[in-house]
GUNULO-198305 format. One record per atom (N, C-alpha, C, O): residue in three letters; x, y, z. Coordinates in steps of 0.1 Angstrom, whole numbers, plus 2048, in hexadecimal, padded with zeros to 3 digits. Each point is the difference from the previous one (the first is absolute). Layout:
ALAXYZ
...
This chain:
UNKB38B5DA6F
UNK80C7FE7F7
UNK8087F4804
UNK80A7FD7FA
UNK7F37FC811
UNK8067F4804
UNK7F77F47FD
UNK7F4801801
UNK8127F47FB
UNK7F87F47FD
UNK8087F3801
UNK80C800801
UNK7EC7F5800
UNK8067F3800
UNK7FB7F87F4
UNK7F48017FD
UNK8157F87FD
UNK7FC7F97F4
UNK8057F1801
UNK80D7FE801
UNK7EA7F97FE
UNK8047F2801
UNK8037FA7F2
UNK7FB8057F6
UNK80D7F1809
UNK8037F97F4
UNK8047F2803
UNK8047FC80B
UNK7FC7FB7EA
UNK8047F3801
UNK7F67F5800
UNK8037F47FF
UNK7F0810803
UNK7F67F6800
UNK7FD7FA7F2
UNK7FE8077F7
UNK8017EB809
UNK7FD7F97F3
UNK7F97F3803
UNK7FE7FD80C
UNK7FF7FC7EA
UNK7FB7F2801
UNK80C7F7803
UNK80A8007F8
UNK7F57F7812
UNK80B7F7803
UNK7FA7F3804
UNK7F57FF806
UNK8127F67F8
UNK7FB7F2803
UNK8027FE80F
UNK809805806
UNK7EF7F2800
UNK8027FC80E
UNK80E7FB802
UNK8067F97F8
UNK80080B813
UNK80E7FC803
UNK80A80A7FB
UNK80C7FF803
UNK7F080A7F5
UNK80980A7FA
UNK80380B809
UNK7FB80180C
UNK80C8097EF
UNK80580C808
UNK7FE80C7F8
UNK8008017F4
UNK7FE80A813
UNK7FF80E7FB
UNK80780980A
UNK8017FD80C
UNK80380F7EE
UNK80580A808
UNK7F980D7FD
UNK8018057F5
UNK7F7800815
UNK7F980D7FE
UNK80880B805
UNK8097FE809
UNK7F580E7F1
UNK80780C804
UNK7F680B803
UNK7F68017F9
UNK80D808810
UNK7F880C802
UNK80A80C801
UNK80880080A
UNK7F78097ED
UNK80980B7FF
UNK7F880D804
UNK7F68037FB
UNK81080480E
UNK7FB80D804
UNK80780B7F8
UNK80C7FF7FE
UNK7ED80B7FE
UNK80580B7F8
UNK7FA80D803
UNK7F5800807
UNK81180B7F5
UNK7FB80D803
UNK80980780A
UNK80B7FC802
UNK7F080F803
UNK80880880A
UNK7FF7FA80D
UNK7F9804809
UNK80F7F17F9
UNK7FF7F880C
UNK80B80480A
UNK80C8017FC
UNK7F1803810
UNK80A80380A
UNK7FF7F680C
UNK809801809
UNK7ED7F67F7
UNK7FF7F780B
UNK7F97F47FB
UNK7F58017FA
UNK8107F380A
UNK7F97F37FD
UNK8007F880D
UNK80B7FE806
UNK7EA7FE7FF
UNK7FF7F880C
UNK7FE7F17FD
UNK8067FB7F6
UNK7F27FF812
UNK7FD7F27FE
UNK7F97FD7F2
UNK7F88087FC
UNK80C7EE7FE
UNK7FA7FC7F3
UNK7FA7F2801
UNK8067F7808
UNK7EF8067F1
UNK7F97F4802
UNK7FB7FB7F3
UNK7FD8087F7
UNK8017EB807
UNK7F97FA7F5
UNK7F27FA805
UNK8007FA80B
UNK7F68097ED
UNK7F37FB803
UNK7FB7F77F4
UNK8048037F5
UNK7F37F480E
UNK7FA7F87F5
UNK7F1801801
UNK7FA80080B
UNK7FF8007E9
UNK7F2800800
UNK7FB7F77F5
UNK8028037F4
UNK7F97F1810
UNK7FA7F77F7
UNK7F28047FD
UNK7FA807807
UNK8017F47ED
UNK7F28037FD
UNK7F67FD80B
UNK8007F5805
UNK7F88157FE
UNK7F57FE80A
UNK80580080E
UNK7F87FD80A
UNK8158067F9
UNK8067FF80D
UNK80580E804
UNK8028097F8
UNK7FF7F9815
UNK80680C805
UNK80F8017FD
UNK8077F67FF
UNK7FE816801
UNK80E8027FE
UNK8077FD80D
UNK7FC80580B
UNK80E7F37F4
UNK8077FB80C
UNK80F8027FF
UNK8067FE7F5
UNK801806816
UNK80E802800
UNK8077F2800
UNK7FC7F7807
UNK80E8087F1
UNK8077F37FF
UNK80F802805
UNK8067F6804
UNK7FF8167FB
UNK80E802805
UNK80280E802
UNK7FA8097FA
UNK80F7FB810
UNK80380D803
UNK80F801804
UNK8067F7805
UNK8008157F8
UNK80E802803
UNK80280E805
UNK7FB80A7FA
UNK80C7F8811
UNK80280D805
UNK80D8067FA
UNK8077F97F8
UNK7FC81480B
UNK80B8067FA
UNK80D7FA805
UNK80A8007F9
UNK7F67FA813
UNK80B7F9805
UNK8027F17FB
UNK80A7FA802
UNK7EC8027F6
UNK8017F37FA
UNK7F97F5808
UNK8017F47FC
UNK7F880F80E
UNK7F87F6808
UNK7F47FC7F8
UNK7F98087FA
UNK8047EB805
UNK7F57FB7F8
UNK7F67F7807
UNK8037FB80B
UNK7F18057F0
UNK7F57F7804
UNK7F97FB7F5
UNK7FF8067F5
UNK7FC7ED80C
UNK7F97FA7F5
UNK7F37FA805
UNK7FF7FB80C
UNK7F78047EB
UNK7F47F9803
UNK8037F1800
UNK8097FB7F9
UNK7EF7FD80F
UNK8037F2801
UNK7FF7F97F3
UNK8087F67FD
UNK7F080F7FA
UNK7FE7F97F3
UNK80C8017F7
UNK8017F87F6
UNK80881180C
UNK80B8027F7
UNK80E7FE807
UNK80A8017FA
UNK7F57FC813
UNK80D7FE807
UNK8087F47FA
UNK7FA7F67FB
UNK81380C804
UNK8097F67FA
UNK7FF7FF7F1
UNK8087F97FA
UNK7EF80F800
UNK7FF8007F1
UNK80380D7FA
UNK8068017F6
UNK7F680A811
UNK80280E7FB
UNK80B807808
UNK8017FD80C
UNK80680C7EE
UNK80A808807
UNK7FF80E7FB
UNK8008047F5
UNK7FE805815
UNK7FF80E7FE
UNK80E807802
UNK8077FC809
UNK7FC80E7EF
UNK80D807801
UNK7FE80E7FB
UNK7F68037FA
UNK814806809
UNK7FF80D7FB
UNK80E8057FD
UNK80A7FC806
UNK7F780D7F0
UNK80C8077FD
UNK7FD80F802
UNK7FA8077F7
UNK80B7FE814
UNK7FC80E803
UNK80780A7F7
UNK7FB80B7FD
UNK8117F17FD
UNK8068097F6
UNK7F88017F3
UNK80180B7FA
UNK7F77EB803
UNK7F88007F4
UNK7F1804803
UNK7F88007F6
UNK805802816
UNK7F2802804
UNK7F77F57FB
UNK7F58037FB
UNK8107F1806
UNK7F97F47FA
UNK7FF7F580B
UNK8097FD807
UNK7EB7FC7F9
UNK7FD7F5808
UNK7FE7F47F6
UNK7FB8027F5
UNK8087F2810
UNK7FF7F47F8
UNK7F87F5808
UNK80080080C
UNK7FA7F77EC
UNK7FA7F4806
UNK8047F47F8
UNK7FB7FF7F5
UNK80E7F9810
UNK8047F47F9
UNK7F67F5804
UNK7FF7FD80C
UNK7FB7FD7EA
UNK7F57F7802
UNK8047F27FA
UNK8027FF7F4
UNK8007F7815
UNK8057F37FC
UNK7F57F6803
UNK7F7802809
UNK80A7F27F1
UNK7F67F5803
UNK7F28057FF
UNK7F87FD809
UNK80580A7EC
UNK7F38067FF
UNK7F47F67FF
UNK8027F67FA
UNK7F380D80C
UNK7F47F8800
UNK7F58077F9
UNK80080D7FF
UNK7F67EC7FC
UNK7F48077FA
UNK7F980980A
UNK7FB80B7FC
UNK8067F3811
UNK7FA80880A
UNK80780E801
UNK7FB809806
UNK8117F87F4
UNK80780C800
UNK7FB80A7F6
UNK80480C800
UNK7F37EF7F7
UNK7FB8087F5
UNK7F880C806
UNK7F77FF808
UNK80D80D7F5
UNK7FB80D805
UNK80680C7F9
UNK80A7FE7F9
UNK7F080D80A
UNK80780D7FD
UNK80880380C
UNK7FB80080B
UNK8128037F2
UNK80980480B
UNK80280F800
UNK8048057F6
UNK7FA801815
UNK80180E802
UNK80C804809
UNK8037F980A
UNK8038127F3
UNK80B805808
UNK7FA80B808
UNK7F88087FC
UNK80C7F9811
UNK7FC80B809
UNK80D805807
UNK8097F8803
UNK7F78157FE
UNK80C806807
UNK7FD80D806
UNK7F78077FC
UNK8107FD80F
UNK7FF80D805
UNK80A8087F8
UNK80C7FE800
UNK7F080C7F9
UNK80880A7F8
UNK7FD80E805
UNK7F5804800
UNK816803803
UNK7FF80D806
UNK7F680180B
UNK7F8809801
UNK8087ED808
UNK7F87FF80C
UNK7F17FE7FD
UNK7F7804808
UNK8057F77EC
UNK7F27FE7FC
UNK7FF7F27FA
UNK80A7FB7FA
UNK7EA7FF807
UNK7FE7F27FA
UNK7FE8017F1
UNK7F88097FB
UNK80E7EE7FD
UNK7FE8007F2
UNK7FF7F17FC
UNK8067F7805
UNK7F28077F0
UNK7FD7F37FA
UNK8048007F2
UNK7FF80A7F9
UNK8077EB802
UNK8027FE7F2
UNK7F37FC7F9
UNK7F67FE806
UNK80B8007EC
UNK7F47FD7F8
UNK7FE7F1800
UNK7F57FB7FC
UNK8147FD808
UNK7FF7F1800
UNK8067FA7F4
UNK8008067F5
UNK8047ED80D
UNK8057F87F5
UNK7FA7F2801
UNK8007FA80B
UNK7FB8007EA
UNK7F97F3800
UNK80A7F5800
UNK8097FF7F7
UNK7F57F8813
UNK8087F3800
UNK7F67F57FE
UNK7F67FF808
UNK80C7F97EE
UNK7F77F47FE
UNK8087F3800
UNK80A7FF7F8
UNK7F37F8811
UNK8077F3801
UNK7F77F57FB
UNK7F67FD806
UNK80D7FE7EE
UNK7F77F67FA
UNK8087F87F6
UNK80A8047FA
UNK7F27EF805
UNK8067F77F6
UNK7F98017F3
UNK8047F97F6
């Protein structure tokens, strides 16, 4: 009865920006670390950013200085601000979080960076 739902993925031109959101819903009594993953066609799913409940963050080298992860604990929502987008950022972006002390994945949202 708990789930994660991503939103915000669209087609965008190189150099553009997007803001993804991941909302947790259901009978939630605990949320731990939340993370964003990307999976490009034919590639493994890779973590790009993570944020703890205290707000500590880490980023993959490929997105440092361009992406910013944040969370609003009152809304049970995590965000990924994506700036200076490149074609190599094209992927399905997945949300992952510890909910009620168990691992949960969202369904993914498609981001396509192309002119």
